[in-house]
Residue frames relative to the residue before (quaternion, step in Angstrom):
aa qw qx qy qz dx dy dz
X 1.0000 0.0000 0.0000 0.0000 0.00 0.00 0.00
X 0.1250 -0.7735 0.6197 0.0449 3.54 -1.05 0.88
X 0.1691 -0.7495 0.6296 0.1150 3.55 -1.21 0.57
X 0.0940 0.7890 -0.6037 0.0641 3.57 -1.03 0.77
X 0.4257 -0.7050 0.5211 0.2240 3.56 -1.25 0.53
X 0.0033 -0.7413 0.6712 0.0003 3.53 -1.14 0.82
X 0.8351 -0.1162 0.0216 0.5373 3.57 -0.59 1.18
X 0.7278 -0.4493 0.2271 0.4657 3.56 0.94 0.90
X 0.6177 0.5178 -0.3562 0.4728 3.61 1.25 0.07
X 0.3547 -0.7442 0.5272 0.2061 3.57 -0.91 0.92
X 0.1329 -0.7740 0.6181 0.0343 3.52 -0.84 1.12
X 0.2278 -0.7375 0.6201 0.1399 3.55 -1.23 0.57
X 0.1553 -0.7468 0.6408 0.0875 3.54 -1.01 0.93
X 0.0352 0.7951 -0.6035 0.0483 3.55 -0.67 1.07
X 0.3692 -0.7239 0.5569 0.1717 3.51 -1.34 0.45
X 0.5224 -0.6328 0.4683 0.3277 3.59 -0.91 0.90
X 0.6094 -0.6086 0.3849 0.3318 3.54 -1.09 0.80
X 0.6827 0.5105 -0.2988 0.4288 3.59 1.00 -0.73
X 0.5878 0.5577 -0.3714 0.4533 3.62 1.24 -0.13
X 0.1311 -0.7758 0.6141 0.0612 3.55 -0.75 1.05
X 0.1342 0.8023 -0.5570 0.1674 3.52 -0.31 1.33
X 0.4029 -0.6863 0.5374 0.2791 3.54 -1.04 0.71
X 0.7021 -0.4897 0.3088 0.4145 3.59 -1.25 0.31
X 0.6181 0.5422 -0.3550 0.4449 3.61 1.08 -0.60
X 0.6507 0.4929 -0.3203 0.4806 3.61 1.00 -0.75
X 0.6374 0.5256 -0.3272 0.4587 3.61 0.98 -0.79
X 0.6463 0.5044 -0.3228 0.4731 3.57 1.01 -0.79
X 0.6289 0.5312 -0.3362 0.4575 3.60 1.01 -0.74
X 0.6400 0.5014 -0.3185 0.4874 3.59 1.03 -0.80
X 0.6468 0.5121 -0.3239 0.4631 3.61 0.92 -0.85
X 0.6568 0.5093 -0.3125 0.4600 3.61 0.92 -0.85
X 0.6402 0.5179 -0.3173 0.4703 3.60 1.03 -0.78
X 0.6463 0.5147 -0.3091 0.4709 3.56 1.03 -0.81
X 0.6640 0.5141 -0.3122 0.4443 3.58 0.93 -0.84
X 0.6057 0.5706 -0.3573 0.4241 3.60 1.12 -0.59
X 0.7588 0.3550 -0.2007 0.5079 3.60 1.12 -0.53
X 0.2762 0.8225 -0.4747 0.1481 3.58 1.23 0.25
X 0.5987 0.5707 -0.3781 0.4159 3.63 1.03 -0.56
X 0.6915 0.4759 -0.2798 0.4659 3.61 1.11 -0.63
X 0.5286 0.6813 -0.4104 0.2966 3.63 1.08 -0.51
X 0.6531 0.5232 -0.3321 0.4353 3.61 0.98 -0.74
X 0.5787 0.6014 -0.3710 0.4072 3.63 1.22 -0.30
X 0.6503 0.5175 -0.3025 0.4667 3.57 1.22 -0.49
X 0.3380 -0.7485 0.5350 0.1982 3.55 -1.08 0.68
X 0.7032 -0.4311 0.3523 0.4421 3.53 -1.35 0.11
X 0.7996 0.2686 -0.2094 0.4945 3.58 -0.82 0.98
X 0.5153 0.6369 -0.4202 0.3901 3.59 1.28 -0.12
X 0.2022 -0.7389 0.6270 0.1416 3.53 -1.36 0.31
X 0.0076 0.7701 -0.6376 -0.0206 3.53 -1.24 0.41
X 0.1980 -0.7753 0.5792 0.1557 3.55 -1.28 0.20
X 0.2558 -0.7188 0.6309 0.1411 3.46 -1.32 0.58
X 0.2625 -0.7278 0.6082 0.1777 3.55 -0.91 0.91
X 0.0934 -0.8144 0.5725 -0.0128 3.53 -0.40 1.30
X 0.5237 -0.6866 0.4072 0.2975 3.58 -0.67 1.10
X 0.7616 0.3813 -0.2014 0.4837 3.58 0.89 -0.88
X 0.7681 0.4022 -0.1944 0.4588 3.60 0.87 -0.97
X 0.5274 -0.6014 0.4375 0.4108 3.60 1.01 -0.76
X 0.7148 -0.3789 0.3252 0.4896 3.58 -1.17 -0.60
X 0.1677 -0.7856 0.5929 0.0571 3.56 -0.67 1.18
X 0.1573 -0.8116 0.5603 0.0505 3.59 -0.58 1.14
X 0.0899 -0.8144 0.5732 -0.0130 3.54 -0.68 1.19
X 0.1800 -0.7235 0.6536 0.1304 3.54 -1.31 0.57
X 0.2581 -0.7747 0.5648 0.1195 3.54 -1.09 0.80
X 0.0618 -0.7394 0.6696 0.0322 3.52 -1.09 0.88
X 0.1091 -0.7995 0.5862 0.0720 3.58 -0.93 0.79
X 0.7207 0.3286 -0.2112 0.5727 3.58 1.30 -0.20
X 0.5834 -0.2545 -0.7621 0.1186 1.75 -1.47 1.96
X 0.7550 0.2723 -0.1777 0.5695 3.64 1.25 -0.21
X 0.5208 -0.6039 0.4970 0.3422 3.55 -1.31 0.25
X 0.1023 0.8193 -0.5417 0.1577 3.53 -0.18 1.36
X 0.1250 -0.7299 0.6665 0.0864 3.56 -1.05 0.88
X 0.0859 -0.7889 0.6070 0.0426 3.55 -0.86 0.95
X 0.2932 -0.7049 0.6148 0.1978 3.54 -0.85 0.97
X 0.1608 -0.8475 0.5019 0.0626 3.55 -0.23 1.27
X 0.8125 -0.0595 0.0540 0.5774 3.58 1.09 -0.57
X 0.1828 -0.7316 0.6433 0.1319 3.52 -1.33 0.42
X 0.1005 -0.7841 0.6109 0.0430 3.57 -0.80 1.00
X 0.3608 -0.7547 0.5149 0.1876 3.55 -0.49 1.26
X 0.6536 -0.5523 0.3529 0.3786 3.59 -1.12 0.70
X 0.6626 0.5195 -0.3286 0.4279 3.61 0.94 -0.76
X 0.6831 0.4453 -0.2915 0.5001 3.61 1.27 -0.12
X 0.4669 0.6481 -0.4637 0.3833 3.61 1.26 0.24
X 0.0772 -0.7631 0.6404 0.0395 3.53 -1.19 0.67
X 0.1351 -0.7755 0.6130 0.0669 3.55 -0.82 0.98
X 0.2141 -0.7934 0.5618 0.0950 3.52 -0.62 1.16
X 0.3262 -0.7353 0.5643 0.1858 3.54 -0.77 1.05
X 0.4484 -0.7252 0.4682 0.2319 3.57 -1.04 0.78
X 0.4572 0.7076 -0.4504 0.2957 3.62 1.19 -0.17
X 0.8777 -0.0323 -0.0196 0.4778 3.56 -0.85 1.08
X 0.5802 0.5292 -0.4126 0.4615 3.58 1.12 0.56
X 0.2694 -0.7649 0.5555 0.1837 3.59 -0.43 1.14
X 0.3492 -0.7588 0.5180 0.1841 3.55 -0.80 1.04
X 0.7848 0.0571 -0.0204 0.6168 3.56 1.08 -0.75
X 0.4094 -0.6901 0.5312 0.2719 3.56 -1.01 0.70
X 0.3343 -0.7307 0.5611 0.1987 3.56 -1.01 0.81
X 0.2561 -0.7727 0.5618 0.1474 3.58 -0.94 0.84
């Protein structure tokens, strides 16, 4: 768990229990989060966002603002597990 200040407000960064990360990886996640701290206040309670990290992959975060300001790293998706779906000839929604 990490704690940091943004505009005088204390935020907590925590990691989901199912994520097994060494301290170096956790520090890398914390550093990535700190780089975007100006944007964190734009998100509301219950929102999610992700960071595409060159080394770790897609980092998925959940935000809680009640009763405390908490960021939870809920999952990490490694690049080799990413799938990009092309839109050619694939109907996204059926028309009625």
